[in-house]
N, C-alpha and C positions, 0 to 999 in steps of 0.2 A: 434514499442511501441504495448506493451503486456495490453490488457482490463482488469485491475484489476477488475471486477465482474467475471471473468473466472478461475481466481489462487487466493486464499484467504486462509489463515491460520484457523484453528478449535479453535485459541484462539487468536483474535485480542487483543492488547492492546489497551485501553481507554485514552486518552492523551490529554491536554489542550494547546493550545498556551500560554505562559507564556507572550512571547515577540518576537518582530521582530527588529531585528537591521542591517540595509544594508542588506546580504544576510545571515543573520545569523536567524534562530527562535530557541529560549529556547521554550522547550517542558518540561512537565513535565508531568510522566507517572502515572497510576493510585495508581500505587504499591509505590508513593513518590523517585523515581529515575528520574533524569531531564536529557536532554541530548539536546546538540545543534546540527542542522539539517541545512543543505544548504537549501534557499527557493526553490529550484530548484525543491525540491523532494514533497514539499507539493501542494492539490490540491488550482486549481486558485481560489480566491477569499478570501482563506483563511486570518483570521485577529486574531491579540489579542484577547484573551477571543474565542476563535471559542473552541470548541471539536472536533478531530479527532481518526481515529482509526489506528492505528501499525500493519498491518499484513505480516507476517514472511512465508516464505517457504523454504524450502531445494533444492537444484540442483535437488533429485531426482522427489521430487513434480513438481516441473515448469517443468520440461522433458515430466514428465507423463500428467499433463494437455494440453502441446503442441501436445504430439500424439492425446488424445482426440480430440482438437480442428481440428485436421486433418485428424483423421479418419470423424469424423462428416461432413468435407469437403466434402471427398472424397464421404461419403454415401449419402449427399447430391445432388452431380455434377452427379456421375453414377443410382443416382433411387434407 
């Protein structure tokens, strides 16, 4: 599992959990859009009314981040 603190977008979307019903959370984005998300993608302990941030990254950003992490780990190991 990728650590979300390592890979984040420059413009996270602010969102509010409007309702949770079964495995689906209804989320209202700050720009007025709404979306349904499976609760397995929500942070643990999130409940109706909580604010969350949605961060999106491209494949390129994700791979670059992984390369930077691998390089940092190797630098730490090799000194």
